[in-house]
Backbone atoms as SQL, in Angstrom:
CREATE TABLE atoms (id INTEGER PRIMARY KEY, chain TEXT, resi INTEGER, resn TEXT, atom TEXT, x REAL, y REAL, z REAL);
INSERT INTO atoms VALUES
  (1, 'A', 1, 'MET', 'N', 86.088, 159.520, -44.860),
  (2, 'A', 1, 'MET', 'CA', 86.357, 158.342, -45.657),
  (3, 'A', 1, 'MET', 'C', 87.507, 158.640, -46.603),
  (4, 'A', 2, 'SER', 'N', 88.442, 157.714, -46.727),
  (5, 'A', 2, 'SER', 'CA', 89.576, 157.924, -47.607),
  (6, 'A', 2, 'SER', 'C', 89.356, 157.208, -48.934),
  (7, 'A', 3, 'THR', 'N', 89.995, 157.724, -49.960),
  (8, 'A', 3, 'THR', 'CA', 89.945, 157.137, -51.280),
  (9, 'A', 3, 'THR', 'C', 91.368, 156.802, -51.686),
  (10, 'A', 4, 'ILE', 'N', 91.588, 155.579, -52.140),
  (11, 'A', 4, 'ILE', 'CA', 92.922, 155.155, -52.551),
  (12, 'A', 4, 'ILE', 'C', 92.878, 154.743, -54.015),
  (13, 'A', 5, 'ALA', 'N', 93.784, 155.317, -54.823),
  (14, 'A', 5, 'ALA', 'CA', 93.948, 154.904, -56.214),
  (15, 'A', 5, 'ALA', 'C', 95.018, 153.821, -56.226),
  (16, 'A', 6, 'MET', 'N', 94.595, 152.570, -56.344),
  (17, 'A', 6, 'MET', 'CA', 95.530, 151.447, -56.232),
  (18, 'A', 6, 'MET', 'C', 96.288, 151.155, -57.522),
  (19, 'A', 7, 'ARG', 'N', 95.708, 151.497, -58.654),
  (20, 'A', 7, 'ARG', 'CA', 96.385, 151.236, -59.924),
  (21, 'A', 7, 'ARG', 'C', 97.358, 152.379, -60.206),
  (22, 'A', 8, 'PRO', 'N', 98.640, 152.070, -60.363),
  (23, 'A', 8, 'PRO', 'CA', 99.611, 153.133, -60.630),
  (24, 'A', 8, 'PRO', 'C', 99.273, 153.879, -61.921),
  (25, 'A', 9, 'GLN', 'N', 99.472, 155.169, -61.855),
  (26, 'A', 9, 'GLN', 'CA', 99.284, 156.039, -63.007),
  (27, 'A', 9, 'GLN', 'C', 100.641, 156.558, -63.440),
  (28, 'A', 10, 'ALA', 'N', 100.775, 156.885, -64.724),
  (29, 'A', 10, 'ALA', 'CA', 102.017, 157.488, -65.208),
  (30, 'A', 10, 'ALA', 'C', 102.194, 158.849, -64.542),
  (31, 'A', 11, 'ALA', 'N', 103.409, 159.134, -64.147),
  (32, 'A', 11, 'ALA', 'CA', 103.696, 160.417, -63.501),
  (33, 'A', 11, 'ALA', 'C', 103.431, 161.564, -64.475),
  (34, 'A', 12, 'THR', 'N', 102.874, 162.621, -63.948),
  (35, 'A', 12, 'THR', 'CA', 102.571, 163.822, -64.729),
  (36, 'A', 12, 'THR', 'C', 103.629, 164.890, -64.446),
  (37, 'A', 13, 'ALA', 'N', 103.564, 165.979, -65.191),
  (38, 'A', 13, 'ALA', 'CA', 104.471, 167.105, -64.942),
  (39, 'A', 13, 'ALA', 'C', 104.265, 167.644, -63.524),
  (40, 'A', 14, 'GLU', 'N', 103.015, 167.632, -63.044),
  (41, 'A', 14, 'GLU', 'CA', 102.730, 168.108, -61.691),
  (42, 'A', 14, 'GLU', 'C', 103.409, 167.211, -60.643),
  (43, 'A', 15, 'ILE', 'N', 103.324, 165.903, -60.820),
  (44, 'A', 15, 'ILE', 'CA', 103.965, 164.964, -59.885),
  (45, 'A', 15, 'ILE', 'C', 105.483, 165.143, -59.932),
  (46, 'A', 16, 'GLN', 'N', 106.049, 165.308, -61.120),
  (47, 'A', 16, 'GLN', 'CA', 107.490, 165.534, -61.241),
  (48, 'A', 16, 'GLN', 'C', 107.878, 166.815, -60.507),
  (49, 'A', 17, 'SER', 'N', 107.050, 167.851, -60.618),
  (50, 'A', 17, 'SER', 'CA', 107.379, 169.114, -59.939),
  (51, 'A', 17, 'SER', 'C', 107.342, 168.951, -58.423),
  (52, 'A', 18, 'TYR', 'N', 106.398, 168.152, -57.908),
  (53, 'A', 18, 'TYR', 'CA', 106.365, 167.881, -56.462),
  (54, 'A', 18, 'TYR', 'C', 107.663, 167.186, -56.042),
  (55, 'A', 19, 'CYS', 'N', 108.064, 166.197, -56.827),
  (56, 'A', 19, 'CYS', 'CA', 109.296, 165.461, -56.504),
  (57, 'A', 19, 'CYS', 'C', 110.506, 166.383, -56.538),
  (58, 'A', 20, 'GLU', 'N', 110.558, 167.263, -57.530),
  (59, 'A', 20, 'GLU', 'CA', 111.679, 168.210, -57.629),
  (60, 'A', 20, 'GLU', 'C', 111.735, 169.123, -56.410),
  (61, 'A', 21, 'MET', 'N', 110.567, 169.617, -55.963),
  (62, 'A', 21, 'MET', 'CA', 110.539, 170.486, -54.790),
  (63, 'A', 21, 'MET', 'C', 111.055, 169.767, -53.548),
  (64, 'A', 22, 'LEU', 'N', 110.820, 168.469, -53.481),
  (65, 'A', 22, 'LEU', 'CA', 111.201, 167.690, -52.300),
  (66, 'A', 22, 'LEU', 'C', 112.537, 166.957, -52.460),
  (67, 'A', 23, 'LYS', 'N', 113.205, 167.141, -53.596),
  (68, 'A', 23, 'LYS', 'CA', 114.467, 166.435, -53.847),
  (69, 'A', 23, 'LYS', 'C', 115.510, 166.680, -52.750),
  (70, 'A', 24, 'PRO', 'N', 115.735, 167.910, -52.297),
  (71, 'A', 24, 'PRO', 'CA', 116.738, 168.101, -51.229),
  (72, 'A', 24, 'PRO', 'C', 116.399, 167.304, -49.956),
  (73, 'A', 25, 'LYS', 'N', 115.124, 167.247, -49.603),
  (74, 'A', 25, 'LYS', 'CA', 114.731, 166.475, -48.421),
  (75, 'A', 25, 'LYS', 'C', 114.900, 164.982, -48.667),
  (76, 'A', 26, 'ALA', 'N', 114.572, 164.512, -49.874),
  (77, 'A', 26, 'ALA', 'CA', 114.733, 163.096, -50.204),
  (78, 'A', 26, 'ALA', 'C', 116.209, 162.703, -50.147),
  (79, 'A', 27, 'GLU', 'N', 117.070, 163.556, -50.698),
  (80, 'A', 27, 'GLU', 'CA', 118.506, 163.273, -50.668),
  (81, 'A', 27, 'GLU', 'C', 119.029, 163.264, -49.233),
  (82, 'A', 28, 'ALA', 'N', 118.548, 164.162, -48.414),
  (83, 'A', 28, 'ALA', 'CA', 118.978, 164.205, -47.012),
  (84, 'A', 28, 'ALA', 'C', 118.555, 162.934, -46.285),
  (85, 'A', 29, 'LYS', 'N', 117.304, 162.501, -46.494),
  (86, 'A', 29, 'LYS', 'CA', 116.826, 161.284, -45.823),
  (87, 'A', 29, 'LYS', 'C', 117.551, 160.040, -46.328),
  (88, 'A', 30, 'ALA', 'N', 117.889, 160.023, -47.631),
  (89, 'A', 30, 'ALA', 'CA', 118.594, 158.876, -48.210),
  (90, 'A', 30, 'ALA', 'C', 120.101, 158.940, -47.952),
  (91, 'A', 31, 'GLU', 'N', 120.570, 160.089, -47.484),
  (92, 'A', 31, 'GLU', 'CA', 121.990, 160.329, -47.218),
  (93, 'A', 31, 'GLU', 'C', 122.847, 160.129, -48.463),
  (94, 'A', 32, 'ARG', 'N', 122.341, 160.646, -49.603),
  (95, 'A', 32, 'ARG', 'CA', 123.081, 160.608, -50.866),
  (96, 'A', 32, 'ARG', 'C', 122.445, 161.586, -51.834),
  (97, 'A', 33, 'THR', 'N', 123.122, 161.867, -52.930),
  (98, 'A', 33, 'THR', 'CA', 122.556, 162.726, -53.957),
  (99, 'A', 33, 'THR', 'C', 122.113, 161.865, -55.136),
  (100, 'A', 34, 'PHE', 'N', 121.130, 162.373, -55.861),
  (101, 'A', 34, 'PHE', 'CA', 120.596, 161.654, -57.020),
  (102, 'A', 34, 'PHE', 'C', 120.923, 162.440, -58.282),
  (103, 'A', 35, 'GLY', 'N', 121.744, 161.855, -59.175),
  (104, 'A', 35, 'GLY', 'CA', 122.050, 162.478, -60.462),
  (105, 'A', 35, 'GLY', 'C', 120.855, 162.397, -61.393),
  (106, 'A', 36, 'VAL', 'N', 120.213, 161.241, -61.403),
  (107, 'A', 36, 'VAL', 'CA', 118.976, 161.022, -62.155),
  (108, 'A', 36, 'VAL', 'C', 117.849, 161.105, -61.142),
  (109, 'A', 37, 'TYR', 'N', 116.731, 161.728, -61.526),
  (110, 'A', 37, 'TYR', 'CA', 115.619, 161.895, -60.572),
  (111, 'A', 37, 'TYR', 'C', 114.346, 162.126, -61.372),
  (112, 'A', 38, 'VAL', 'N', 113.762, 161.019, -61.853),
  (113, 'A', 38, 'VAL', 'CA', 112.610, 161.107, -62.753),
  (114, 'A', 38, 'VAL', 'C', 111.446, 160.311, -62.182),
  (115, 'A', 39, 'ALA', 'N', 110.342, 161.012, -61.901),
  (116, 'A', 39, 'ALA', 'CA', 109.125, 160.349, -61.426),
  (117, 'A', 39, 'ALA', 'C', 108.570, 159.486, -62.551),
  (118, 'A', 40, 'LYS', 'N', 108.215, 158.237, -62.222),
  (119, 'A', 40, 'LYS', 'CA', 107.711, 157.307, -63.237),
  (120, 'A', 40, 'LYS', 'C', 106.228, 157.013, -63.066),
  (121, 'A', 41, 'THR', 'N', 105.826, 156.569, -61.872),
  (122, 'A', 41, 'THR', 'CA', 104.429, 156.231, -61.616),
  (123, 'A', 41, 'THR', 'C', 104.063, 156.682, -60.202),
  (124, 'A', 42, 'PHE', 'N', 102.744, 156.713, -59.938),
  (125, 'A', 42, 'PHE', 'CA', 102.307, 157.094, -58.598),
  (126, 'A', 42, 'PHE', 'C', 100.921, 156.536, -58.320),
  (127, 'A', 43, 'ILE', 'N', 100.619, 156.424, -57.019),
  (128, 'A', 43, 'ILE', 'CA', 99.276, 156.139, -56.549),
  (129, 'A', 43, 'ILE', 'C', 98.933, 157.208, -55.527),
  (130, 'A', 44, 'THR', 'N', 97.646, 157.369, -55.255),
  (131, 'A', 44, 'THR', 'CA', 97.221, 158.408, -54.312),
  (132, 'A', 44, 'THR', 'C', 96.300, 157.845, -53.253),
  (133, 'A', 45, 'LYS', 'N', 96.275, 158.544, -52.144),
  (134, 'A', 45, 'LYS', 'CA', 95.322, 158.283, -51.059),
  (135, 'A', 45, 'LYS', 'C', 94.814, 159.650, -50.623),
  (136, 'A', 46, 'VAL', 'N', 93.492, 159.821, -50.623),
  (137, 'A', 46, 'VAL', 'CA', 92.904, 161.107, -50.262),
  (138, 'A', 46, 'VAL', 'C', 92.179, 160.962, -48.932),
  (139, 'A', 47, 'TRP', 'N', 92.619, 161.755, -47.970),
  (140, 'A', 47, 'TRP', 'CA', 91.979, 161.840, -46.660),
  (141, 'A', 47, 'TRP', 'C', 92.607, 163.017, -45.943),
  (142, 'A', 48, 'GLU', 'N', 91.840, 164.072, -45.756),
  (143, 'A', 48, 'GLU', 'CA', 92.332, 165.315, -45.151),
  (144, 'A', 48, 'GLU', 'C', 93.599, 165.808, -45.837),
  (145, 'A', 49, 'GLY', 'N', 93.590, 165.716, -47.127),
  (146, 'A', 49, 'GLY', 'CA', 94.730, 166.063, -47.954),
  (147, 'A', 49, 'GLY', 'C', 94.979, 164.913, -48.904),
  (148, 'A', 50, 'THR', 'N', 95.996, 165.045, -49.704),
  (149, 'A', 50, 'THR', 'CA', 96.332, 163.991, -50.661),
  (150, 'A', 50, 'THR', 'C', 97.725, 163.467, -50.371),
  (151, 'A', 51, 'THR', 'N', 97.823, 162.162, -50.256),
  (152, 'A', 51, 'THR', 'CA', 99.114, 161.510, -50.102),
  (153, 'A', 51, 'THR', 'C', 99.443, 160.812, -51.410),
  (154, 'A', 52, 'TYR', 'N', 100.629, 161.073, -51.913),
  (155, 'A', 52, 'TYR', 'CA', 101.102, 160.453, -53.152),
  (156, 'A', 52, 'TYR', 'C', 102.234, 159.505, -52.795),
  (157, 'A', 53, 'LEU', 'N', 102.215, 158.319, -53.367),
  (158, 'A', 53, 'LEU', 'CA', 103.358, 157.417, -53.287),
  (159, 'A', 53, 'LEU', 'C', 103.915, 157.361, -54.697),
  (160, 'A', 54, 'VAL', 'N', 105.130, 157.875, -54.874),
  (161, 'A', 54, 'VAL', 'CA', 105.697, 158.084, -56.196),
  (162, 'A', 54, 'VAL', 'C', 106.944, 157.221, -56.377),
  (163, 'A', 55, 'LYS', 'N', 106.976, 156.491, -57.493),
  (164, 'A', 55, 'LYS', 'CA', 108.171, 155.724, -57.866),
  (165, 'A', 55, 'LYS', 'C', 109.059, 156.641, -58.686),
  (166, 'A', 56, 'VAL', 'N', 110.295, 156.870, -58.199),
  (167, 'A', 56, 'VAL', 'CA', 111.230, 157.788, -58.837),
  (168, 'A', 56, 'VAL', 'C', 112.482, 157.024, -59.247),
  (169, 'A', 57, 'HIS', 'N', 112.852, 157.138, -60.525),
  (170, 'A', 57, 'HIS', 'CA', 114.081, 156.518, -61.017),
  (171, 'A', 57, 'HIS', 'C', 115.255, 157.386, -60.595),
  (172, 'A', 58, 'VAL', 'N', 116.256, 156.762, -59.948),
  (173, 'A', 58, 'VAL', 'CA', 117.405, 157.530, -59.458),
  (174, 'A', 58, 'VAL', 'C', 118.723, 157.056, -60.068),
  (175, 'A', 59, 'GLY', 'N', 118.634, 156.296, -61.156),
  (176, 'A', 59, 'GLY', 'CA', 119.837, 155.883, -61.868),
  (177, 'A', 59, 'GLY', 'C', 119.992, 154.388, -61.937),
  (178, 'A', 60, 'GLY', 'N', 120.567, 153.919, -63.035),
  (179, 'A', 60, 'GLY', 'CA', 120.772, 152.478, -63.229),
  (180, 'A', 60, 'GLY', 'C', 119.455, 151.734, -63.114),
  (181, 'A', 61, 'GLU', 'N', 119.450, 150.715, -62.275),
  (182, 'A', 61, 'GLU', 'CA', 118.233, 149.949, -62.039),
  (183, 'A', 61, 'GLU', 'C', 117.593, 150.307, -60.702),
  (184, 'A', 62, 'GLU', 'N', 118.020, 151.433, -60.115),
  (185, 'A', 62, 'GLU', 'CA', 117.540, 151.795, -58.782),
  (186, 'A', 62, 'GLU', 'C', 116.416, 152.825, -58.818),
  (187, 'A', 63, 'TYR', 'N', 115.463, 152.604, -57.926),
  (188, 'A', 63, 'TYR', 'CA', 114.324, 153.498, -57.754),
  (189, 'A', 63, 'TYR', 'C', 114.151, 153.777, -56.267),
  (190, 'A', 64, 'VAL', 'N', 113.477, 154.871, -55.965),
  (191, 'A', 64, 'VAL', 'CA', 113.037, 155.150, -54.603),
  (192, 'A', 64, 'VAL', 'C', 111.537, 155.380, -54.657),
  (193, 'A', 65, 'HIS', 'N', 110.873, 155.153, -53.527),
  (194, 'A', 65, 'HIS', 'CA', 109.450, 155.446, -53.404),
  (195, 'A', 65, 'HIS', 'C', 109.322, 156.598, -52.416),
  (196, 'A', 66, 'LEU', 'N', 108.738, 157.693, -52.882),
  (197, 'A', 66, 'LEU', 'CA', 108.537, 158.867, -52.045),
  (198, 'A', 66, 'LEU', 'C', 107.099, 158.921, -51.556),
  (199, 'A', 67, 'ASN', 'N', 106.914, 159.101, -50.277),
  (200, 'A', 67, 'ASN', 'CA', 105.590, 159.256, -49.686),
  (201, 'A', 67, 'ASN', 'C', 105.420, 160.757, -49.427),
  (202, 'A', 68, 'VAL', 'N', 104.594, 161.406, -50.259),
  (203, 'A', 68, 'VAL', 'CA', 104.450, 162.857, -50.281),
  (204, 'A', 68, 'VAL', 'C', 103.047, 163.242, -49.835),
  (205, 'A', 69, 'PHE', 'N', 102.949, 164.240, -48.957),
  (206, 'A', 69, 'PHE', 'CA', 101.645, 164.720, -48.496),
  (207, 'A', 69, 'PHE', 'C', 101.436, 166.148, -48.951),
  (208, 'A', 70, 'LYS', 'N', 100.277, 166.414, -49.556),
  (209, 'A', 70, 'LYS', 'CA', 99.901, 167.765, -49.966),
  (210, 'A', 70, 'LYS', 'C', 98.765, 168.223, -49.072),
  (211, 'A', 71, 'ASN', 'N', 99.024, 169.264, -48.290),
  (212, 'A', 71, 'ASN', 'CA', 98.055, 169.775, -47.328),
  (213, 'A', 71, 'ASN', 'C', 97.227, 170.890, -47.964),
  (214, 'A', 72, 'PRO', 'N', 95.931, 170.654, -48.188),
  (215, 'A', 72, 'PRO', 'CA', 95.092, 171.675, -48.829),
  (216, 'A', 72, 'PRO', 'C', 94.617, 172.757, -47.858),
  (217, 'A', 73, 'PHE', 'N', 94.899, 172.584, -46.580),
  (218, 'A', 73, 'PHE', 'CA', 94.377, 173.497, -45.570),
  (219, 'A', 73, 'PHE', 'C', 95.338, 174.624, -45.218),
  (220, 'A', 74, 'THR', 'N', 96.482, 174.655, -45.883),
  (221, 'A', 74, 'THR', 'CA', 97.434, 175.740, -45.658),
  (222, 'A', 74, 'THR', 'C', 97.448, 176.630, -46.894),
  (223, 'A', 75, 'SER', 'N', 97.848, 177.851, -46.712),
  (224, 'A', 75, 'SER', 'CA', 97.920, 178.769, -47.839),
  (225, 'A', 75, 'SER', 'C', 99.315, 179.375, -47.869),
  (226, 'A', 76, 'PRO', 'N', 100.124, 179.151, -48.884),
  (227, 'A', 76, 'PRO', 'CA', 99.822, 178.274, -50.009),
  (228, 'A', 76, 'PRO', 'C', 99.855, 176.809, -49.573),
  (229, 'A', 77, 'GLN', 'N', 99.292, 175.957, -50.427),
  (230, 'A', 77, 'GLN', 'CA', 99.277, 174.529, -50.090),
  (231, 'A', 77, 'GLN', 'C', 100.713, 174.047, -49.927),
  (232, 'A', 78, 'LYS', 'N', 100.944, 173.285, -48.868),
  (233, 'A', 78, 'LYS', 'CA', 102.301, 172.824, -48.570),
  (234, 'A', 78, 'LYS', 'C', 102.473, 171.354, -48.903),
  (235, 'A', 79, 'LEU', 'N', 103.692, 171.034, -49.331),
  (236, 'A', 79, 'LEU', 'CA', 104.081, 169.654, -49.596),
  (237, 'A', 79, 'LEU', 'C', 105.014, 169.198, -48.497),
  (238, 'A', 80, 'GLY', 'N', 104.884, 167.950, -48.112),
  (239, 'A', 80, 'GLY', 'CA', 105.786, 167.379, -47.131),
  (240, 'A', 80, 'GLY', 'C', 106.234, 166.006, -47.574),
  (241, 'A', 81, 'LEU', 'N', 107.470, 165.676, -47.279),
  (242, 'A', 81, 'LEU', 'CA', 107.984, 164.334, -47.545),
  (243, 'A', 81, 'LEU', 'C', 107.825, 163.528, -46.268),
  (244, 'A', 82, 'LEU', 'N', 106.878, 162.598, -46.284),
  (245, 'A', 82, 'LEU', 'CA', 106.616, 161.790, -45.095),
  (246, 'A', 82, 'LEU', 'C', 107.671, 160.714, -44.904),
  (247, 'A', 83, 'SER', 'N', 108.091, 160.088, -46.014),
  (248, 'A', 83, 'SER', 'CA', 109.109, 159.036, -45.917),
  (249, 'A', 83, 'SER', 'C', 109.680, 158.753, -47.297),
  (250, 'A', 84, 'ILE', 'N', 110.777, 158.012, -47.303),
  (251, 'A', 84, 'ILE', 'CA', 111.391, 157.552, -48.540),
  (252, 'A', 84, 'ILE', 'C', 111.802, 156.100, -48.343),
  (253, 'A', 85, 'GLN', 'N', 111.527, 155.292, -49.359),
  (254, 'A', 85, 'GLN', 'CA', 111.959, 153.891, -49.365),
  (255, 'A', 85, 'GLN', 'C', 113.034, 153.777, -50.436),
  (256, 'A', 86, 'THR', 'N', 114.229, 153.370, -50.041),
  (257, 'A', 86, 'THR', 'CA', 115.348, 153.271, -50.975),
  (258, 'A', 86, 'THR', 'C', 115.556, 151.822, -51.391),
  (259, 'A', 87, 'GLY', 'N', 116.448, 151.624, -52.393),
  (260, 'A', 87, 'GLY', 'CA', 116.793, 150.281, -52.836),
  (261, 'A', 87, 'GLY', 'C', 115.682, 149.572, -53.583),
  (262, 'A', 88, 'LYS', 'N', 114.782, 150.318, -54.166),
  (263, 'A', 88, 'LYS', 'CA', 113.664, 149.721, -54.897),
  (264, 'A', 88, 'LYS', 'C', 114.063, 149.437, -56.340),
  (265, 'A', 89, 'LYS', 'N', 113.335, 148.537, -56.977),
  (266, 'A', 89, 'LYS', 'CA', 113.534, 148.185, -58.385),
  (267, 'A', 89, 'LYS', 'C', 112.295, 148.560, -59.175),
  (268, 'A', 90, 'LEU', 'N', 112.400, 148.536, -60.493),
  (269, 'A', 90, 'LEU', 'CA', 111.297, 148.909, -61.371),
  (270, 'A', 90, 'LEU', 'C', 110.030, 148.117, -61.067),
  (271, 'A', 91, 'ASN', 'N', 110.163, 146.834, -60.802),
  (272, 'A', 91, 'ASN', 'CA', 108.991, 145.975, -60.604),
  (273, 'A', 91, 'ASN', 'C', 108.454, 145.969, -59.174),
  (274, 'A', 92, 'ASP', 'N', 109.106, 146.652, -58.256),
  (275, 'A', 92, 'ASP', 'CA', 108.596, 146.700, -56.873),
  (276, 'A', 92, 'ASP', 'C', 107.296, 147.500, -56.859),
  (277, 'A', 93, 'PRO', 'N', 106.225, 146.930, -56.291),
  (278, 'A', 93, 'PRO', 'CA', 104.934, 147.616, -56.301),
  (279, 'A', 93, 'PRO', 'C', 104.909, 148.800, -55.340),
  (280, 'A', 94, 'LEU', 'N', 104.094, 149.777, -55.695),
  (281, 'A', 94, 'LEU', 'CA', 103.824, 150.906, -54.801),
  (282, 'A', 94, 'LEU', 'C', 102.747, 150.471, -53.829),
  (283, 'A', 95, 'GLN', 'N', 103.040, 150.540, -52.532),
  (284, 'A', 95, 'GLN', 'CA', 102.075, 150.130, -51.510),
  (285, 'A', 95, 'GLN', 'C', 102.147, 151.077, -50.326),
  (286, 'A', 96, 'PHE', 'N', 100.977, 151.594, -49.935),
  (287, 'A', 96, 'PHE', 'CA', 100.909, 152.441, -48.741),
  (288, 'A', 96, 'PHE', 'C', 101.038, 151.575, -47.515);
């Protein structure tokens, strides 16, 4: 059974660190570099690991949504960038 946190939570230092670790992959998928890269909010889905959907400010009025998977079954636990949604705005909702 999966658990989904539908109400966005303020990004924590841990969420920001996940985003920082995945920044090179996010930039590669978006085919651009991000001067600003600050996690703002996130929601989670738990099922055989934790999936985070994170709203990241990338400058001006632009945001991206990162779909991040944390695998608890590997040692050390591994993070993966499942997808990135570009061209988002502050008010665009986080939706799995």
